[in-house]
N, C-alpha and C positions, 0 to 999 in steps of 0.2 A: 509568411503565410499573407496572402491577400484577398482582399474581394474588393470587387470593384465592377464596374461597368462593364467595361472593356477585358480585353483575356489578359492574364499575367504570363508574358513573354520571358519568363527566366525561371518557369518551373521545369526544373529536370527531369522530376517524375513523367513529366507530359512529353518529352521528346528523347522516348525508349527507342532509340536504335542502338543495335545491340548485334554482334556478331552471331554465326551460327552456333548453336551450342550442340554437344555433343551429348547424344541421348541415348536411354538404355531402354531396348524392347524387351521385353520380359516373355518369356516361352508361355505360352498359356492358352488353353481351348476355351475359356469361358465362354468366349462371342463365334465359337467355331459351330457353323450350321452346316452339316452334309446336306450336298444336293437333293438327297432321297430322304431328307428327314422328315418327320412326322408331324403335323400340326401343332400337335402337343409340346414337341421340342421348338417348335418356331415360337411358340407362345412363350415356353420357359426362358427362352435366349432373350425375346423381347422384354420380358420382366426384369431381366438382369440390368439389359440396356437402360432403361428408364430409371431403375432405382439408381444407374452407376453415372448418371447424369447426362446420356446419348438419347434423348426423345426422339430424334430426326429416325435414327435408326430403329429404333424401338417400335415406331410407327409402323414402319417397313414390314416387319416380322409379324408384329400382330395383326394387322391388315391380312398378311398373306397366311396367316392360321386361321382367319374367318372364312377370307374367299375358300379354303379347303374344309369347310364344318365344321372346324373348332369352334361353338359358339354357346357360350353361357353368360350369365350376369358377371363372373367373376374376368371372364376375357374380355367382357365390353367395358367396363368399368376400368381396366388396364390401358384399352384401346382409346379411349375418353381423356386419359389423363395424359397419354404419350401426344394425342391431337393439341390438348390444350398448354401441353407443359412448356414453360419458359416463352411463352407469346402472350401477346394481348388481343383483345377481340377484335381490335382491327387490323392483328397479323392476319387472321381467318380469310381463305377465300369462298368466296360465293358457294365454291361446289364444296369446301369445306364443313360451312355452316349448313348447307342443305342436308349432309349426310350425318351430321349431330342432331339434326332436328328428324329426321328418319330413326337415327337410332334412339331418341327418348320415346317413341312411340312405342319400340320392342321391350320397354321394362317391364310392363304388366305382364309378358308374357311369359317371363323367368319365375321361378320357384322362389318363394320367400326364403331368404337369409339374407346374411350381413351384408354381402356382395350386392343384392338388390336394393338394400337400403342406401351403400355408400353410392350406387349409379343413382339411384334417384336424388338422394342430396345433392350431387355433384350437378345436375341438371335444374335443380332448384335453385343453386349457388349462379350459374348461367343466368336463369331468369330473374333473377333479382338485381342484375349489374344495373345501374342504374335508377334503382326503384330509391324512393324517399328513404329515409333512415328508420323511420316505425314500420317499413314493411319487409323488414328483414327478419325481427325476431324471430318469425316462427322456423324459417331455414337455420337460421342459428343454433337454435336449441335443438333440432335434429342433428346437424353436425355434431353437438357436444355430445349426442347419445350415441353415437358411432363407436365401434370399436376404436382402440387406439390405432393398431395398424391402417386402417381406413381413413379415420381422421386424421393422423397424420400426413399420410399419403396426399392427401388432398388440399391440405395448407401449404404442402411444399410446392405442389407441381401447379396449382392456381395462384402461384404469386405474383405473376404479371398480369395475370386474368384480373385478378379480385382489384378493384380501387374504389375511392373515396369512404364512406362510412361504412361500407360493409369491411373492409380493409381497416380500417381505425378499431372496428369492434373485436378482430381477430388477432389486432398487431400484438398486444401484451403477451397473448399466448405463445405467439410466432418467438417471438423475444425472449422469453423465460423457457422454451423447450431447446432454443438453439445455446441459451448459458448454459444448459444442462449436458447437451451433448457435445459443445465446442471442446471439452478437452478429456471425452471417456474414453475409455478404451487404452490408455495411458500412451496419450497423440504423443506426447514430447518424447517420449523413449522408442516411438517407434517409428516414426516418420524417416528416419532416416535410411533404414532399411530398403523402403522402396524405389529410393534413387541408387540404390547400390548396384552393380553389373553384376551380372550371372558370373561367379567365380571360374576363370579357366581351368580346365581339366589340369590334373598332377602330371608333371614330367621330370626326369631326372638323368643323368648322363648315362648314357649308353656303354659298356665295355668297349675298350678300344680291342681288334681283332688280333692274333700274332702280329708282331713286328717284322720287318724284315732282317734284323738282327738274329731272332731267332730261328726264322728259317735258314738262314746259312750258317748257324751253330748246326742244324740238323743234318745238313747237307755234309758239313765237314767233320763230324762226328765219328762215323765207320773208320775213316780213313785214320784219323789218332788213335782210335782203340787197336785197330788193325798192327799199327805201329808198336804201341804198347807190347801188346801180346808178344810179339814177335820178338821184340828188346829183354823183356821178364824172362821169357822160355830161354833165349840164348843166354842172359846171364846166370838163370840157373843151371842149365846145363853144364857151362862151363866151370860152375863152383861144385857141381855134384860128382864131375869127373874127377876133381882133385879130392874133392873130401866127402863122398856120398851123405854119411849121417850126420854132418855137420849142415849139408847143404839141405836136406829134406828137412831138420829143425828152423835153419833160417827162412825157409819158404812158408812152411807151417806159421811162424811168427807173423810173417810179412801179410801172408793173407788172411790169419786173424788182425791183425791191425789196419788192414786195409778196408777189410769188412767193419771194424768198428769207426772207422774213419768217413766211409761213405754214409753207414746207417744215422751217424750225429751229423756229420757234417751237411748233411742237405738239410736237418731242420735247421741248423744256423744260414747257411749260407744260400741254401736253397728257397727259405720261405722268409727271409729278411724282407720287410716291406718297404718300399722305396720313397721317398718323399712326397710323391703326390702323385695322381692319375696322370699330370700332365708331365713328369719329369722324363727326360730323354729324346734325344734327336728326332724321335718316331711319334713322339707326343703333338696333339693338335697345337698349334699356336694360338697365341692370346691376341686378340684384335689388337690392330695397331692404332695408331694415332690418329687415321681416317676415319675407323669405326669408332673411337672413342669421341668423334663429335656428333654419333648419331643420336638423334633428341630421344628416343627411346632408351638407350644406354643411359644417357643424361639422368632420365626421369629413374631409373633402377638404383643407380647409385645414390640419387637424393632420398629418397625412400628406403633403402638399408640404413643410412646415415640416418633417419628421421625415427625409425622403430629402434636401432639400437641404440638412441640416445634415450627414449622412454621405456626400454627393460634393461635396465642395469641391474647388475647382481648386487647384492648388500656389501656394502665398503665401495663403491664405486661412485663417482660422478658421472654425469654423463660426458662431461670431455675428457676424463681419464680411461673410461670406456670403449668411447672412440680410437683415443688413442692405442688402448691397449689391443683394439680387434680390428687395426686398419688393414691389415693382411689379409684376416679372416675375411672382412666384408669386402674387400676387393676381390678374393677370390669366388666368395657366393655372388657378387653382382655381375662378372664377368659370365660365370656359369647362366644364370636367371637369361642375362641380356642373350646370351647365345641361344638361349633353350625356346624363345618365345619370341626370337625377334622376325615378326612377322608384321605383315602391311595390315592387316585389322584387329591387330593383339592391341589393346589400348593397356595402359599401366594399371587401371582402376581393376582389372581382372584379373593382374597379377600380386595384387597387394597382399591378397590373403597368404600366398606363399612366403613372401617377404617376412611379412610379421611372425609366420610360423616358424621361419629360418632363424629370424631375430630371436625368438623364446629358446628355441634350438640351442642356440649358440649361449645365452646365458646359461641355459640348464648342463649343457657342458662344462661348462668352465667351473659351476658348482662339483659336479662329478669328477673334475680334474682332468678332461680328457680332451679340453678345447683346441690344442695344438698338437695332440696324438692320439687320431682316432683309434688307433691299433696297439695299445699297451698290450692287450692280450695276445699279440703276435711277437713279443718279445723272449727271444731265445735265452733258456734259461742259464744261471753260470755253469750247473753243473754239464749241460750239454757241452758247452763252450771248452772247458776243461777236459773231459772226454775225448774230442773233436783233437783238441791241441796235442794233449798225450798218444793219442793212436798215431798221429801223424810223426811226433818224434819217434816211438817205435818202429814206424814204417821207414822212416827216413835210415834208423840204426841198422835195422835189419838189412837193408838194401846195400850199406855200406859194408857190412857184415859181410854178406855175399859176394861182393867183389873184391873183400881180401883173401874171402877162401878162395874166389875162382882163379887169383894171381899169385897166392900162396906155392911155391917150390918149382912156379912155369916156367917153361921156354919163353924166349924173348916174344914171339907173336901173340902169345895169351893175353898178356895184362892188357894189350892193345884192345883186342877184341873185346873182353872184358870192361874196358872203360868205355869203347864204343857202345856196348850195349847197356851199361849204367845209363851213360849220357842220353842213349835213345829212349830208356824206360821213364827216365825223370821228367825229359821235355815231354814226350809223348802223353806221360802220365798228366801232367800238369795239363797240359793243353785239353785232353779229354775230360779232366775232370772239371775245368773251366765251363767248356761247352755244355756237359751234361747239366751242371748246374744252372748255366743259361736255361736252359732248356726247361729245368724242373722250376725255376723262378716264374717261367713267363707261364707255364701251364697255372703256378699257384698264385700269379698276379689276374688271370682270367678269373680262376675260381673265383677269388675273394672279391676282383669287382664285380663279377656278376652276382655275388652272396648281397655286397653291398648295394647293386643296384637295386635287387629285389626288397632287400629291407629298407633303403630309403625310400623308393617309390611307393611301399606299402605305409609307410607312414605319413607320405605327404599325402595320399590318398585317402587316409583317414583322418588329416587335418582338413583336406577340402570336404571331405563329405560333412565332418562337424560344423564346419562355416556355412556350407550350402543351407545344411538342418536349419542353424540358428535363422541366418535370413529366411527362408521358407516361414519360420514359424513367427517372426518379428515381423516381417514385412505386412503392411496393413492391405486389408483388402479395397477392392476399387469402391465397394459401398460406404467404407470408414473415410477413405480420401474424398469421396464426393461429399459426405455429412458433414466432415470439418470444414469442407471450403462453405458449400452453403450456410453452416453456423458462421462462420467468419465473415460473410458477405451480408447475412442479418445483421449481426453485431455493427458493421461497417454502416450499413445505411439508417439502423438505429440512430447511432453518434452523431452521424451528418443531421439527421430529420430536427434530433434535438437542439445541434447547434443553430440552425437555422430557425429553431422554432415554428417548424413545420409539421402539422396532419395531414394525413392522406386523402382528408377532402380539401386540402390547398393544393394538391398534385394533381395534372393532368394524367401523367405516366410517368415511368421513370425507366431507367437501364442502365444496367452492370456489365462494366469490359473487365474480364481479367485478363492480365496479358504477362508474359514473362519479363523479368526484371536482367537487370543488367549481371553477368557472371552468376546464373543461376544453373542449377543441374535438373534435369530433365528423364522424365519416364515414362515408359506407359505400359497395356500388356497390350497384347497383340490383338488388334481390330478395334482398341479403344483409343481415346482422345490423348495428347499428351498432358500432362502435369507437372510442377514445378516445384523447386525448392524454393524460390524466391520468386512472390508477383508484385504486379503494380493492378491495384484496382482501382477503376475510374466509375465512377457514379456520376449519374445525369438526372438532376431533377429537373421535371418539366414542368412550370407553373404557367400561369395566366401571364406573369410579369418578365417572363423569360427563362434561362437555363441558368441551373447552376450544378456546378462541375466541383467535383471533389474528389483526389486521388491521394494516393499512399502507398509506399511499398509495405509488403507483407512479408515476412519468414516466416513461412507456412508450419515449421516444425514445431514451433511456439506460439504460434498467432499473435507475435508482435508486429505492430506496425511504426514505420517510421516516414518521414521526410514529406509529412502532408501537406498538400496544396490546395486549394481552394481558388477559384474564378467564377464569376457570372458575367453574363452577356444577355444581351437583348437578341431575339430571335430573328431581327434585320441582320445582326453582327457576323452570323455565319452564312457565308455568300456560296460555300460549296464545300462537297466531302469528296475527295477521290478515294478509291484503293487501286494500289499499286501488287502484281502480284509478277515474283521472280522466283523461277523454278531451283535457282542456286541459292537464293535470300530466303524467301517467305513473302509475307503478305505485310503490308505498309498500310495503315488506313491515316489519311490524310487530310486535317482539319485547316479550311483555307477563310480569315476571319476578315473582315472590313478593315479591321484597324490593326492589323499585325500582319506579321509574316507566318507563312505555312507551319503547321505542327504535325510531325510525322508521328505516327504511333506506329512500333512494331507490334502486329496482333499476333503473328505465329511465324517460327522458322521454318526452314526447307527442311522436306522428309527424304529426299530423296536417296541418303544416304544411311537412312535409318527405317528401312521398309524391310517386312520380314518376306520370303519368297513368295508367297501367295496374297500379299496384300498390293490393294491397288493406292498410289499416290492421291489420284482426286478422292478416292471415299474417306481415306484417312485424313486429308486435308478439310474436308466437307465437315467429318466427325467432329476436329478440333475446333473449327471456328466455331460451329453450332455452341460447343461445350463454352467456349469462351466469352459465349454473349455478344459474337459480332454481327451476325445476321440480322438480330432485333435490333442492336444498336445501329447498326448501318442503314437501316431501313428506317428508323425514326429520323437519324440525322440528315439524311439524303431528302426525306420529305420537308423540314424544315429548312434545309438551305433552298428548297425550290418554290416552297410555297411561304414564308416567312409566317406572319401572325395569322394569316387564314388558315396554316396548318390546325390551329386551335380549335376553329370551330367543326371541323372535321372529326376532331379527337376530343372534342368535351364529353368525359363521363355523364353529364348531365344530359347529351343529346343523343345517347347512344340507343340505337332501335334495340328494342328489345327481344329478346332469345325467347321464342313460344317452342311450347312444350306440346308433343303431340297426346291428343286424349286427356 
């Protein structure tokens, strides 16, 4: 930390050159206005924009509503706040001052209510700018008498407008309110949800269609069946001609045994689950080494390792659980990587599913089904025993029929009987194998279709649970803006105390909030970018020069670190430049006479994070305004151009008093 006359050139917080950060754009219509929207709807959206820290867009909306005939004290009050918010009196153009002057004359025409009182107080505060300390008592009393909603709105949006003794009178109250709201609404437990991307929809492995082997089996089966029928009939006919009664008995036994073997055998061999969905020559192949090098696949594997290590069953350490589930994790990671390998799907959008699958694997282990998910398909021992017994009886009946056919026969009969037995045995075995293959394929298709529906339904429920949790936890734009405003107020108060300054000692001040290194960012459609980590820069302009204070802010818990301070004279700031790059973003460059240029990344590029109906220029303008860039750049640019002469033009004591009409 350093306090010196020149700039501190070793300040890491100042030189915030960071890479483009991936961003999340929440699908929201809170700022959407239909082209044919009514003035009331435009006003409603304008007020929301104002409350959420986007006064530039709020001015446009509310002005449009007024132009289309929606006009009362409440509307005019918010229009005045939108005009003054995040600006000093010197930031107002001549035309804007004239419009405010005209609006002050309309107050008396409105009906008496809280909005009219608030509007009157707002104009009285404008008129009190630059007045002697003793002259501000009545207007401060009127401000205190306002309802909390109007009172707090005036203090918040006139933060830069109010200066000197008037600001000193209100500062303690502002700091106290910021302290009360800074951690309100469970901030520390909810901010993370704002930066979570919308989870991608649930997917599951689609069942494979019938394989080529099954199709070949269906084509070959009729020929094998025909050969079996011909051979069996021939053997039976030979046996019947030798001993009709015995042949009939053997045929009946063979038919009964064959029926029993077919009935129970199909439950055994025709339904036996195969090792996995990817087994077999016709199954989809796993990604090869080249695919394993894919960045998305690596991140999927890494996330599986992470969530399996923190979701371990009782009795397992993370390392032993990872070793125990290595094959399961590999299979699941390959499945997820294949299902979601798309150019614009980030790993963050799939994390919910990986986390769910890790929990599901733990539950399956507890249920004893981690490595065999089809215990219900195991063939009972009784079925296997009946099948084997029936086959043995069938074989015995066939051999007995062969013996009957050749008994007491002449020379050619044994040869024909042997050929008939051989043909029946071979074709019967072949037909049975083909038939069972077809049945197994049908069973596989039915099982995989059932598993697909069950797995997809389970994942869809998990997706909906996570999405509902995110929606319920995610802070609103108003909450995010309120917390950031409180952080800035606390930061300014500590800086004033450190430098032992009051608002009477300041000409003006400005705050620039920019993204820190390695931060996450998100916004709603039509809103400004917000960051998980900021760098806050405060510029205090006194008659002796500029005092600059910067600090990194962890937004989730409002902790600050790496605070840096620097003092320099007005003449030390030689120039201020802005660099805009569509692929990189906005950089603010401060050039001092006694040191190298200092670059500050103000905003990242937006090109890849725009919704279909958004304009890059509009989103950029909104984000720059919310960051305080417009006001900061105007002040620093004026100082770089005029030096100490800037003080004469911006001295609060020499401010031209605002005149209220009537």
